[in-house]
SEROMAR-333445 format. One record per atom (N, C-alpha, C, O): residue in three letters; x, y, z. Coordinates in steps of 0.05 Angstrom, whole numbers, plus 5000, padded with zeros to 4 digits. Layout:
REM residues N
ALAXYZ
...
REM end
This chain:
REM residues 392
MET497646035237
MET495346025204
MET495946225185
MET494846195164
LYS498146545190
LYS499246595170
LYS501046505149
LYS501046585126
THR502746295160
THR505546145153
THR504145895136
THR505145725122
ILE501545955144
ILE499645525115
ILE499045755100
ILE500345795079
ARG496845935110
ARG497646055082
ARG497346265063
ARG495746355046
ASN500446315079
ASN503846265058
ASN504546155042
ASN504846245019
ILE504945985048
ILE505445565038
ILE503445685012
ILE503645794990
PHE501745615028
PHE498745535011
PHE499145734975
PHE499345654952
ALA499145944983
ALA499246104975
ALA501546114943
ALA500746114920
ILE503946114952
ILE505845874934
ILE505945704923
ILE507345664904
LEU503945494937
LEU503145324913
LEU500845354898
LEU500145174884
ILE499945514899
ILE498045584876
ILE499745734846
ILE499345714822
ILE501445874863
ILE502146084844
ILE503745834821
ILE503145764798
LEU506145764844
LEU506645364823
LEU504145314810
LEU504045374787
LEU502045194821
LEU501245194807
LEU499645324775
LEU499145214754
LEU499045594785
LEU498445674750
LEU499345734743
LEU498245824722
THR503845824748
THR505845804719
THR505045594710
THR503345584692
SER506545304725
SER507645084728
SER503844874693
SER504044684677
SER502144994698
SER500044844685
SER499945014648
SER499244914627
CYS500745224653
CYS502745284613
CYS503345074603
CYS502745034579
HIS505044864619
HIS507444634612
HIS505444594609
HIS505044664586
HIS503244494620
HIS501144144610
HIS504343864629
HIS505643664623
SER503944024647
SER505643834660
SER504343674687
SER501943644684
GLY505143594705
GLY502643544728
GLY502843754752
GLY504643784769
ASN500943874750
ASN499744004782
ASN500144044805
ASN502244164801
THR499944034830
THR498643994852
THR498344244871
THR499844434872
ILE497344224876
ILE496444324911
ILE495644264943
ILE493344184945
ILE496944274964
ILE497544164985
ILE496244365012
ILE496844565024
VAL494244175011
VAL492744405028
VAL493444235064
VAL493243985062
ASN494044335089
ASN494144105099
ASN494544305128
ASN496644435131
ASN491344325155
ASN491044575155
ASN492244455196
ASN492844595215
GLY492044245194
GLY493444025213
GLY490643955222
GLY490543985246
LYS489143905214
LYS486343715214
LYS485343525200
LYS484443295203
ASP485843735174
ASP484943635155
ASP487143645130
ASP488043855123
LYS487543465121
LYS489943495096
LYS488343405066
LYS486743225060
LEU489343595052
LEU488143545017
LEU489843545002
LEU491643725004
GLU489943344981
GLU492343504952
GLU490043354935
GLU488243194938
ILE491243494916
ILE490343574889
ILE493143474872
ILE495343564876
ASN492243214848
ASN493543364832
ASN492343164799
ASN490742974797
TYR493843324775
TYR492543354766
TYR494043464739
TYR496143584743
THR493143424711
THR494443454682
THR491543544659
THR489343444656
GLY492643754647
GLY491343834628
GLY489044114655
GLY489544214677
GLU485844114628
GLU484544234646
GLU482344094650
GLU481643934632
VAL480744114672
VAL479044024692
VAL477044244678
VAL478144454670
LYS473844214674
LYS471944304669
LYS470244144686
LYS469943904682
PHE468544304709
PHE466444234725
PHE463044314695
PHE463344464676
THR460844184701
THR458144274700
THR458744544715
THR460344604732
ASP456444684700
ASP454944854715
ASP453644914744
ASP453345124757
ASP452744594748
ASP451444504770
ASP453144494792
ASP452644524816
GLU456044444774
GLU460044474807
GLU457744294819
GLU456144374836
ALA457443994807
ALA456443774826
ALA458343534804
ALA458843304810
ALA459043634785
ALA459443304756
ALA462943474744
ALA463743704749
ILE463843314732
ILE465543354716
ILE464543394692
ILE462943214688
LYS464743554672
LYS464043544639
LYS465243654630
LYS464543864620
SER468643534628
SER469743504610
SER473643514629
SER474443604651
MET475043384605
MET478043344613
MET479743394584
MET479243284562
THR480843514588
THR483443454566
THR484843174553
THR486143054570
LYS484743124542
LYS484542834528
LYS487242744536
LYS488942914535
ASN488342384551
ASN490642274558
ASN490642594590
ASN492742704596
SER488342654603
SER488842754625
SER488342524657
SER487542294662
TYR489542764674
TYR487142464692
TYR487642704728
TYR489542854731
LEU485842664744
LEU485542964765
LEU485342564784
LEU484442344778
LYS486842674806
LYS487042494827
LYS486742724856
LYS488442904861
TYR484342684872
TYR483542854899
TYR483742754930
TYR481742634939
TRP484942774940
TRP486542584966
TRP484042794986
TRP483743034984
LYS482242565005
LYS481842945027
LYS481942665057
LYS479942525062
ASN484442655071
ASN484942645090
ASN484042205083
ASN486142095081
ASP481341965080
ASP480741765073
ASP479241765055
ASP477341605053
ARG479841955037
ARG476541935023
ARG478642014995
ARG480342194996
LYS478041834968
LYS480341844955
LYS478641834917
LYS477341644909
LEU479142024905
LEU477342044877
LEU479742024854
LEU480942234854
ARG480741844834
ARG480041854815
ARG479941834789
ARG479341614781
VAL480542024772
VAL478542124741
VAL482442094725
VAL484742144731
LYS480241934695
LYS482341944678
LYS480741964654
LYS478441874652
CYS482442134630
CYS480342164600
CYS482142054587
CYS484442084595
ASN481441844559
ASN482541674545
ASN483541894523
ASN484042134529
ILE483841804498
ILE484542044482
ILE481842024470
ILE481242204455
ASP480541874472
ASP476741934454
ASP475742174477
ASP473742324474
GLY477842184506
GLY474742434516
GLY472442264537
GLY470342334549
GLU473742054534
GLU472241894561
GLU472341834580
GLU473741634582
LEU471341924602
LEU471142014640
LEU472241654641
LEU472041504621
THR473441584668
THR473441314675
THR473941434704
THR475341634707
TYR472641324726
TYR472941444748
TYR472741224765
TYR471541014760
GLU474441334796
GLU475741044820
GLU474141264838
GLU474141504835
MET472341094862
MET472241324898
MET473041114906
MET472840884897
PHE474541264932
PHE474941054952
PHE472441254975
PHE471941494970
ASP470941105003
ASP470841365024
ASP472441165045
ASP471940925044
ASN473841245058
ASN476541005080
ASN476640675062
ASN476740455074
GLY476540705044
GLY476240495041
GLY474640295020
GLY475640135004
ARG473340345022
ARG470340315010
ARG470740404982
ARG472040604976
LYS469840264967
LYS469940304929
LYS466140394921
LYS463940294924
LEU466940534914
LEU464340654910
LEU462940694887
LEU464440794870
ASN460940664881
ASN460540604843
ASN459540994842
ASN458241104859
PRO460341084825
PRO461441294813
PRO457241394788
PRO456441614780
GLU456041164786
GLU453841164773
GLU451041264789
GLU449341424781
ASP451241094818
ASP448741204837
ASP449941314853
ASP452341344854
ALA448341384865
ALA446241694886
ALA448741694897
ALA449941864886
GLU450341554917
GLU452241494937
GLU455441764924
GLU456441974932
GLY455841514896
GLY457341574888
GLY456841974873
GLY457442214876
LYS456141884864
LYS455142154858
LYS455142564878
LYS455542794873
LYS454542414895
LYS454542614924
LYS457342624937
LYS458342804951
PHE458742334929
PHE461842444926
PHE463842554919
PHE465842644928
LEU461442474880
LEU463642684865
LEU463443004880
LEU465143144891
ALA459343044869
ALA459343314872
ALA461543494903
ALA462743704899
GLU461643284942
GLU463243364950
GLU466443364949
GLU468243454964
ALA466443244930
ALA469943274930
ALA470543444915
ALA472943504917
ILE468243664884
ILE468643814880
ILE468644034893
ILE470744174895
GLN466044124907
GLN467644324925
GLN469144344947
GLN469544544962
GLY469844104948
GLY473944044970
GLY474944294939
GLY475144534942
MET475244194923
MET477944344904
MET476844614897
MET478144784886
ILE473344684907
ILE473544934893
ILE474545254910
ILE475245484907
SER473644954935
SER474545154963
SER477745244963
SER478445454973
VAL479445034952
VAL481845154960
VAL483045234932
VAL485245174925
GLY480545454908
GLY481845454895
GLY481345314860
GLY481545504845
PHE481145184853
PHE481345034837
PHE478345134825
PHE476045214832
ASP480245084799
ASP478045274768
ASP477945504783
ASP476545644769
ALA478145554791
ALA478745834798
ALA475746084779
ALA473446174782
GLN478246094758
GLN477446244728
GLN474846084728
GLN472846184738
GLY474445704712
GLY471545784712
GLY469845824726
GLY467545864717
ARG470545854764
ARG468645854772
ARG466946234771
ARG464846334764
MET468546294777
MET468446564774
MET466246654748
MET464346814752
LYS466746574728
LYS465446674694
LYS463046524702
LYS461046644693
ARG462146234719
ARG459946064726
ARG457746324742
ARG455746414731
ILE458946404771
ILE457946524778
ILE457546764769
ILE455246814764
VAL459246954763
VAL458047274748
VAL455547154724
VAL453447294723
GLU455546924708
GLU452946854683
GLU451246814699
GLU449246914690
LYS450746724718
LYS448346624735
LYS447146884753
LYS444746954751
GLY448446974764
GLY448947214789
GLY450047544786
GLY449747724803
GLY451147564761
GLY452347784756
GLY454947924779
GLY456247774795
LEU455148134778
LEU458448134791
LEU457948154824
LEU459848194839
ARG454748134834
ARG454248314854
ARG454548034881
ARG455348014905
ALA453147794856
ALA454847344870
ALA456647444872
ALA457147504896
LEU458647504852
LEU461347504862
LEU461847604882
LEU463647514896
LEU460347824889
LEU462547904906
LEU460447774934
LEU461347874954
SER459047664939
SER457847484956
SER459447364966
SER460747364987
GLU459347214941
GLU462046974953
GLU463947024966
GLU464546884985
VAL465647264958
VAL468347104976
VAL468747305009
VAL470747385021
ASP466047305013
ASP464047275040
ASP464646895057
ASP464646845081
ARG464946695035
ARG464546375037
ARG466546315030
ARG466546075024
LEU469546495025
LEU472246445010
LEU474946475031
LEU476246685037
ASP475146155044
ASP477646265072
ASP479146215063
ASP479645975067
ASN481146335045
ASN483046325053
ASN485246615028
ASN486146555005
ASP485446785035
ASP486747065026
ASP487147065003
ASP486047224988
PHE489146844994
PHE490146904959
PHE487046744945
PHE486246864926
ILE485946574950
ILE483246514935
ILE481546884939
ILE482247024921
LYS480346964952
LYS479247214953
LYS480847334946
LYS479447454930
SER483747454941
SER484947714924
SER484347564896
SER484347704875
MET483747264894
MET484147314855
MET479947434850
MET479547554829
TYR477347394868
TYR475247364857
TYR475947694865
TYR474947854850
LEU477947834891
LEU476548144877
LEU478048264863
LEU477648494853
GLU480148094861
GLU481948304827
GLU479648274811
GLU477948454809
TYR479448054799
TYR477048074774
TYR475048214770
TYR473848284750
LEU474648274809
LEU472148504804
LEU473048794805
LEU471848954791
ILE474448854816
ILE476549184806
ILE477049174772
ILE476249334755
SER478748894767
SER479348944732
SER475348964725
SER474749104744
SER473548924714
SER471248984716
SER470649164697
SER470749394706
ASP469849154671
ASP469049394670
ASP465749434675
ASP464049594668
SER465849284684
SER461949354693
SER461149514719
SER459449684726
ILE463549354732
ILE463549434772
ILE462149634774
ILE463049804759
HIS460249714786
HIS458949984794
HIS460550144812
HIS462950084810
PRO460050324831
PRO461550434835
PRO461050394868
PRO462650444887
ASP458250294871
ASP458550214903
ASP459149964910
ASP459349884933
GLN459549854889
GLN460749384885
GLN463649514906
GLN464749434927
ILE464349814879
ILE468349834888
ILE468349894910
ILE469949774925
THR466150164925
THR466450114957
THR467249884964
THR469649804965
ASP464049704974
ASP464749424979
ASP466649324976
ASP467349204997
ILE468549294954
ILE471349164949
ILE472249184981
ILE471949075003
ALA473749444967
ALA474349564979
ALA474549625027
ALA476149575045
LYS472149745025
LYS471849585054
LYS474049125067
LYS475449025085
LYS472449025040
LYS472348735034
LYS475848705044
LYS476348555063
ILE477748825032
ILE480348875034
ILE480848935046
ILE482748805054
GLY480049185063
GLY480649215097
GLY479649045113
GLY481249005132
THR476948875117
THR476348715138
THR476748475131
THR476748355152
GLN477348205101
GLN477348035105
GLN479647955096
GLN480247735107
ILE481748065077
ILE484448035079
ILE487148025101
ILE488548215109
GLY487247835105
GLY488747895125
GLY492247895122
GLY493647995140
SER493247775098
SER495947765080
SER496048155074
SER494648325063
ASP497648155084
ASP499248555066
ASP499848515050
ASP499548695033
PHE500648325043
PHE502048245003
PHE498548404982
PHE497448584970
GLU498248094994
GLU494848064979
GLU493948394979
GLU493548544960
LYS493548435011
LYS492348725019
LYS492548964999
LYS490849124991
SER494748944994
SER497149204985
SER496949154949
SER495649284933
LYS498448964944
LYS496248894917
LYS493348854902
LYS492848944880
LEU492248744913
LEU489448964908
LEU487649274911
LEU485649394903
LEU490149314929
LEU489649564924
LEU489949894919
LEU489250124924
GLN492449644897
GLN493649814877
GLN493049774859
GLN494249814838
LYS491349684861
LYS488949554837
LYS486149844817
LYS484849854796
PHE486649974838
PHE484350244833
PHE485650364828
PHE487950394836
SER483550534798
SER483850684786
SER482551014808
SER481051094825
ALA484851084785
ALA484451374786
ALA480151504788
ALA478851614806
ILE479451424762
ILE477051414768
ILE475051204784
ILE472751214791
GLN476751074787
GLN474450884816
GLN474651054829
GLN472851224832
LEU477951064844
LEU478551294870
LEU476551534878
LEU475951594901
LYS475451704851
LYS474151934839
LYS472051944868
LYS471952104886
ASP470551714863
ASP467951704898
ASP469051734926
ASP471351654926
SER468451784941
SER467352014963
SER467951804985
SER469551845004
LEU466651554981
LEU464851405003
LEU468151054981
LEU469350874993
THR468251084962
THR470550864953
THR473650994972
THR475450874984
SER473151274967
SER476451254969
SER477051385000
SER479251475007
LYS474051385020
LYS473751365045
LYS475151135057
LYS477051135073
ALA473150815036
ALA473250615044
ALA477250385042
ALA478450205055
TYR477950565015
TYR481350435004
TYR482950625021
TYR485350585020
PHE482050865040
PHE484250925059
PHE484450775093
PHE486350755109
GLU481350675093
GLU480950635120
GLU482950305121
GLU483950205141
ALA483250205092
ALA483449895101
ALA486350025085
ALA487549815087
ALA488050185073
ALA490450315076
ALA492050255108
ALA493850105115
VAL490650395118
VAL490550315146
VAL490250135168
VAL490450175193
SER489449825149
SER490549595161
SER491649475154
SER491449235159
VAL493649575136
VAL495249355117
VAL498349475144
VAL499649685147
GLY498549135160
GLY500049275174
GLY504049375178
GLY505249475197
SER505249265145
SER506549285139
SER507749605131
SER506249795128
ASP509949595129
ASP510949895125
ASP511249955105
ASP509950135093
PHE513549795093
PHE512149775059
PHE511049795043
PHE511149925022
GLU508949535057
GLU506549505035
GLU504749765040
GLU503549865021
LYS504449885073
LYS502950155063
LYS504750345052
LYS503350545052
ALA506450395044
ALA507550575031
ALA507750505001
ALA509150654987
ASN506250274989
ASN506050204971
ASN503950394960
ASN503550574945
VAL503150274972
VAL499850404978
VAL498550734969
VAL496850864955
LEU500150754985
LEU499651144990
LEU500851124966
LEU499351134946
LYS503551084963
LYS504051194941
LYS502751134904
LYS503251204881
HIS501150994916
HIS499650884890
HIS497351144882
HIS496051164861
ILE497251304905
ILE493651464912
ILE496151744908
ILE495851974902
ILE497651624914
ILE498152054910
ILE500552084894
ILE502352244896
ARG500351874875
ARG501251944846
ARG498351974824
ARG498051894801
GLN497052074837
GLN493752154830
GLN493852434834
GLN495852544844
PRO491752554828
PRO490852854833
PRO489652814855
PRO487652664852
LEU490152904882
LEU487952854902
LEU486653134912
LEU487153374911
SER484752984920
SER483553254930
SER484053314959
SER485453174974
LYS482553574967
LYS482853565000
LYS482953335012
LYS485053215016
GLU480253265019
GLU479752965033
GLU480652755031
GLU480452555046
GLN482452824997
GLN484152475002
GLN486552715014
GLN486552685039
PHE488252895007
PHE490453035016
PHE490552845046
PHE492152665045
ASP489352875065
ASP488653025090
ASP487952745102
ASP488252715127
ALA486752505085
ALA487352155090
ALA489552005085
ALA490551825098
ALA490752165058
ALA493152055060
ALA495952075085
ALA497851945093
LEU494752345090
LEU497952475109
LEU496052265126
LEU496552055114
ASN494152195146
ASN492952065177
ASN494751775158
ASN497151725163
VAL494051695149
VAL495651385143
VAL498551385136
VAL499651175131
THR500051635134
THR502851645125
THR503351735164
THR505751735172
ASN502051775175
ASN502851685203
ASN502551485225
ASN502451485250
THR502351345211
THR501851015219
THR503750895214
THR504150685226
VAL505651005192
VAL506550825183
VAL510650905213
VAL511851105221
GLY511050595216
GLY513350765222
GLY516350755221
GLY518150785237
SER516250725207
SER518650765190
SER519350905176
SER518450945153
ASP522051065192
ASP522851235169
ASP523651335151
ASP523751575145
PHE524551145141
PHE524151195110
PHE522251175095
PHE521151375085
GLU521250905089
GLU518650985091
GLU517051235091
GLU516151355072
LYS516851315119
LYS514851435114
LYS516251765103
LYS514651945104
ALA518351835095
ALA519752085093
ALA519252015044
ALA519052195027
ASN519351785041
ASN519651695005
ASN515451895006
ASN514652094995
ILE513951645029
ILE511051715021
ILE510652055010
ILE509752124988
LEU511852265035
LEU511652555031
LEU514252645019
LEU515052875022
LYS515452495009
LYS517152624989
LYS515652704955
LYS515752894939
GLU514152404957
GLU511552354932
GLU509352634944
GLU507952754928
LEU509352664957
LEU506652814968
LEU507353154950
LEU505653274937
LEU510353224954
LEU510153454944
LEU509753424916
LEU510653614903
HIS509253324910
HIS507853334880
HIS505553474863
HIS504853544840
GLN504853474891
GLN501453524894
GLN501353854897
GLN502054014914
GLU500253864874
GLU499954254887
GLU497254194908
GLU495354284896
THR496654104928
THR494854094950
THR497254194969
THR496054314987
VAL499254204973
VAL501254214992
VAL502054524997
VAL504254644994
ALA500254595004
ALA500354975004
ALA497354905029
ALA495854735037
GLY498155245032
GLY495755315047
GLY496055235073
GLY498155225085
GLU492955155082
GLU492955085115
GLU493654765096
GLU495154635111
ASN493354615071
ASN495354435075
ASN498854395083
ASN499954195092
LEU499654605078
LEU502654475082
LEU503054485107
LEU505354435112
ASN501354545132
ASN500654605148
ASN499954345171
ASN500454345195
LEU498654145156
LEU498653895153
LEU500953775149
LEU502153695168
PHE501653735128
PHE504453635117
PHE506853725139
PHE507753545153
LEU507853945140
LEU509353935163
LEU508953815196
LEU510453735213
SER506353855195
SER505353675213
SER508053355212
SER510453325218
SER506753245205
SER507052915189
SER509552965189
SER511052785199
VAL510653215179
VAL514453125168
VAL515453195203
VAL517853125206
ASP514353295225
ASP514453275259
ASP514753025261
ASP516352955278
HIS512852735240
HIS513252555267
HIS514752295253
HIS514952055261
ILE515652445231
ILE518552225218
ILE521052325245
ILE521452565245
GLY522752165266
GLY525152185287
GLY526352155277
GLY527852075295
SER527852115249
SER530652145240
SER531752435223
SER531852465198
ASP532552635245
ASP534452845235
ASP534252875202
ASP532953045189
PHE535552715195
PHE536852675170
PHE534252605151
PHE534852695129
GLU532152515150
GLU530452405132
GLU528352745142
GLU526752875128
LYS528852785159
LYS526153045162
LYS527453325141
LYS526153495128
ALA530553295146
ALA531553535138
ALA530953525102
ALA530553715087
ASN530953295095
ASN530953265067
ASN529153205057
ASN528953155033
ILE527153195075
ILE524253325060
ILE523653595055
ILE522653715036
LEU524553655080
LEU525354095083
LEU526854135067
LEU526854385066
ASN528454075051
ASN529354105032
ASN529354155011
ASN530154344998
GLU528053895006
GLU526053904983
GLU523153984980
GLU521553894964
LEU522554255006
LEU519754395000
LEU520654595008
LEU518854755015
ILE523154675010
ILE523854965001
ILE524955004974
ILE524155194961
ASP526554844964
ASP526054884935
ASP524254904927
ASP524655034906
LYS521254824929
LYS519654634909
LYS518154934917
LYS519355104902
LYS516355054932
LYS514555254935
LYS516155534950
LYS518355564962
PRO513655754941
PRO514455994955
PRO512256044973
PRO509956004967
PHE513756185008
PHE513156195019
PHE512156425029
PHE513956585022
GLU509456625049
GLU509456855051
GLU506456685082
GLU504856495083
GLY507256875099
GLY506156925129
GLY506456765129
GLY508156645117
LYS503656635150
LYS503656385170
LYS504656025154
LYS505355815164
ASN504456115126
ASN506355855121
ASN509355815115
ASN510355605106
PHE511056115125
PHE513756265127
PHE514256145148
PHE516256015155
THR511156255165
THR512656145197
THR512355885198
THR514455765199
ASP510355745198
ASP511055435200
ASP512155265191
ASP512155035201
LEU513355345169
LEU516155225165
LEU518355305178
LEU520255145182
LEU518555575185
LEU520355655211
LEU521155385233
LEU523055235237
SER518355415243
SER517655185268
SER518254975268
SER518754825286
SER518254905233
SER518654605237
SER522254605231
SER523654445244
ILE522854695221
ILE526254825229
ILE526454885245
ILE528854915249
ASN524954955266
ASN525954915290
ASN526554635308
ASN528454595324
ARG524054425300
ARG524154175318
ARG525453975301
ARG524953735304
VAL527254075283
VAL529453895279
VAL532453945306
VAL533154135320
GLY533253675302
GLY534853655328
GLY538253655328
GLY540053695344
SER537753575294
SER541953735295
SER542053955277
SER541354015254
ASP543554085301
ASP545254355287
ASP545154365269
ASP544054555259
PHE546854085246
PHE548554055231
PHE545854115207
PHE545954295190
GLU543953965209
GLU542053945190
GLU540354255200
GLU541454455193
LYS538754265209
LYS538054615228
LYS539854835202
LYS538955025190
THR542054745202
THR544455065200
THR543755035166
THR543355255155
ASN543554785149
ASN543654755132
ASN539654815122
ASN538154975112
LEU539654805122
LEU536354925125
LEU535755225122
LEU534855345103
LEU536655345150
LEU535755595147
LEU538455795125
LEU538456035117
LYS540755515119
LYS543655685090
LYS540655655085
LYS539355765103
LYS539155535066
LYS537255505042
LYS535955625043
LYS535855725021
LEU533855745059
LEU532955895063
LEU533356085073
LEU531556135089
ALA535456295071
ALA536656565065
ALA536856575044
ALA536256805040
ASN537556445016
ASN537756414991
ASN534556424971
ASN533856404948
LYS533056485003
LYS530156494978
LYS529856844977
LYS531157004990
GLU527856894959
GLU527757184964
GLU525257194973
GLU523257094962
PHE525357375009
PHE523057425005
PHE520557645012
PHE521357885014
GLN518957615014
GLN517157945005
GLN517258155029
GLN517258395028
THR517357995050
THR518158165061
THR519658175087
THR520957965092
GLU519858445114
GLU523258455125
GLU522358305152
GLU523858265171
GLU518958215148
GLU518458115173
GLU519357715172
GLU519357555190
GLN519857695146
GLN520257445139
GLN523457465149
GLN524457315132
TRP524257505155
TRP528057665147
TRP527857665180
TRP529757555192
ILE525757775193
ILE527557815225
ILE525657605244
ILE525157645267
GLY524557325222
GLY523257085234
GLY525656875234
GLY526356715252
LEU527256945199
LEU528456815211
LEU531456865214
LEU532756665207
ILE532857065223
ILE533857145249
ILE533857025276
ILE535256995296
ALA532056985268
ALA531656955307
ALA530156655306
ALA528456575322
GLU531156515281
GLU530656265287
GLU533156175292
GLU533855995308
THR535056345273
THR538456265280
THR539256215303
THR540856055313
ALA536956475312
ALA539056445343
ALA536756245354
ALA534656315365
LYS537356075351
LYS534855865367
LYS537955605356
LYS537655375365
ILE539955635342
ILE542855445345
ILE543655345366
ILE543855535382
ASP544355145375
ASP545455075407
ASP549455235394
ASP551255355404
SER548955125368
SER552755145364
SER552755495350
SER551655565329
GLU554555695375
GLU555455855356
GLU557155905328
GLU557656085312
PHE557955625334
PHE559755735305
PHE558455565292
PHE560355495277
GLU555655365281
GLU553755485261
GLU552455685260
GLU552155815240
ARG551555755286
ARG549856045291
ARG550756245273
ARG549156385261
GLY554156275270
GLY555156505250
GLY555356445235
GLY555856615219
ASN555256125221
ASN554656145198
ASN552956275180
ASN553156405159
VAL550756185197
VAL547556195188
VAL547756515180
VAL547656595157
LEU548156735212
LEU547956975203
LEU548957115175
LEU548057275159
VAL551256965178
VAL553957135151
VAL552357005122
VAL553057115101
GLN550256785119
GLN548856785095
GLN547957105086
GLN548057275067
ILE546557055120
ILE543057305115
ILE544257385116
ILE544957325093
ALA546457555125
ALA547957725113
ALA548757945089
ALA549158185088
GLY548857685068
GLY549857735036
GLY546557765024
GLY545657745001
LYS545457825048
LYS541157705027
LYS539857915043
LYS537958005031
MET540258035067
MET538458135076
MET536758335071
MET536358285047
PRO534858615077
PRO535758865066
PRO536259065096
PRO534959045117
LYS538259255092
LYS540959355111
LYS538159565128
LYS538959755141
SER535559535127
SER533259665132
SER534259715166
SER535559505169
GLU534459825187
GLU535059955213
GLU534259635232
GLU535559475247
GLU531659645222
GLU528959355241
GLU530759235236
GLU532059205256
VAL532159085210
VAL532658745197
VAL535158855222
VAL535258755244
LYS536959055213
LYS539958995223
LYS539759065246
LYS541959145255
THR537659075267
THR538359065306
THR537958745306
THR539458585319
SER535158635287
SER534358375300
SER537558295294
SER538758245315
TYR538758275275
TYR541058025261
TYR542658155294
TYR542658035316
MET543858435290
MET546158395308
MET545958275346
MET547758175360
ASN542158345355
ASN541858265364
ASN542057895373
ASN542157795396
VAL541957775347
VAL543757455350
VAL546957585364
VAL548157615386
ALA547557645328
ALA550657725335
ALA551657655358
ALA553157465362
LYS550357875379
LYS550757865413
LYS551657655433
LYS553357645451
THR549357435418
THR550857095436
THR552256965423
THR552156735432
ILE553656985405
ILE555756925401
ILE559156965417
ILE560657145408
ASN560056815438
ASN561856835456
ASN564056905435
ASN565957055441
SER564056835420
SER567456655409
SER569257035379
SER568757095356
GLU570557135395
GLU570857345387
GLU571257475353
GLU570757685341
VAL572457195347
VAL572656995315
VAL570057065299
VAL569257235282
ASP569056815315
ASP565156775310
ASP564357125296
ASP563157175275
TYR565357315314
TYR563657555330
TYR564857605302
TYR563257635283
GLY566957625296
GLY568557865279
GLY567057795252
GLY566657925231
LYS566557605259
LYS565757525221
LYS563057695210
LYS562657835190
VAL561257595235
VAL558357605242
VAL557757975226
VAL556558085207
VAL558958015242
VAL559158315245
VAL560258455219
VAL559258665210
LYS562258335208
LYS563458445190
LYS561858475170
LYS561558685158
ALA560258125166
ALA558958075132
ALA556158305133
ALA554858315112
VAL555658425148
VAL554558595152
VAL554958835149
VAL552958965155
ASP557158985141
ASP556959205158
ASP557859265122
ASP558259495114
REM end
């Protein structure tokens, strides 16, 4: 079914593109049960009740086939329309009740696959407003066509906040295509997302995006805007559902630009970092975090714990070295950094970090005692001597 939908969407895109050049345009839908083909030139306008053809471009034509039902309409240079209708090979009269019913059913068949979508949306809004158009989405079958209607609604200047919330919900529950879902969610403006109910529905829709790439695009769209505390938490929760370490890391790097990455939010952020399996990607984020943020109290302890969960000694060493170059407020922070260094498996790397710390740390007895206790865990005489010499 997804394959059919994707092929159908491509055909519609080709239709919209080629129509600018006044050449023949074709829509083909084959669901295994029914085959529908529409071919036409120029512009076709339906009547307001969508039961007849109002007008067509001069010297144009419209052809409609659905199984054994066929309709051909030609418009001459004077704008006059001529019809040919066949139902299972039987020719119908366009002027009698049966012919008019046939035409009305054919028009509804064309509309159902997105033919004259812009005109139809305009007619619905003129009759029943945006709420009527929103309701119409429930009766559409194809993701691409639903997406056209929903995008029209999102971009409307007169859309009401509760309608925007409904749109976000429909995107999450009625659009199956990850591409269409992502495209629509990226149309929401910062003003629209300020509404708490809309924001909640937006993140619920984001979770439903299966593609890591498309989900990341959705999250990057919203986190490039100022986030509330609730939005920050929701963004992290959705980020944790991304399977790709690369995409997850890129999202978290975007989040680093948010002022809300501080205090208790920092712990939540670091928890998301821990969800990354790649030590390389994890270390890249922590590197940027160390560059951007000062750390005090529990935030510093949380950062050390996150560094400790990096499995690679090489990456862990580089992070602790970078942290050692920061200006710390308290001796407890230096002692905590030294204690974290003791957890490096490689004695060589452990010694390198201690040498880096020695040049920056305060020389109080308490800090020096902590330093020497870790230094004594190094068995290599050469490396041990280098560490001791660095603190003298």
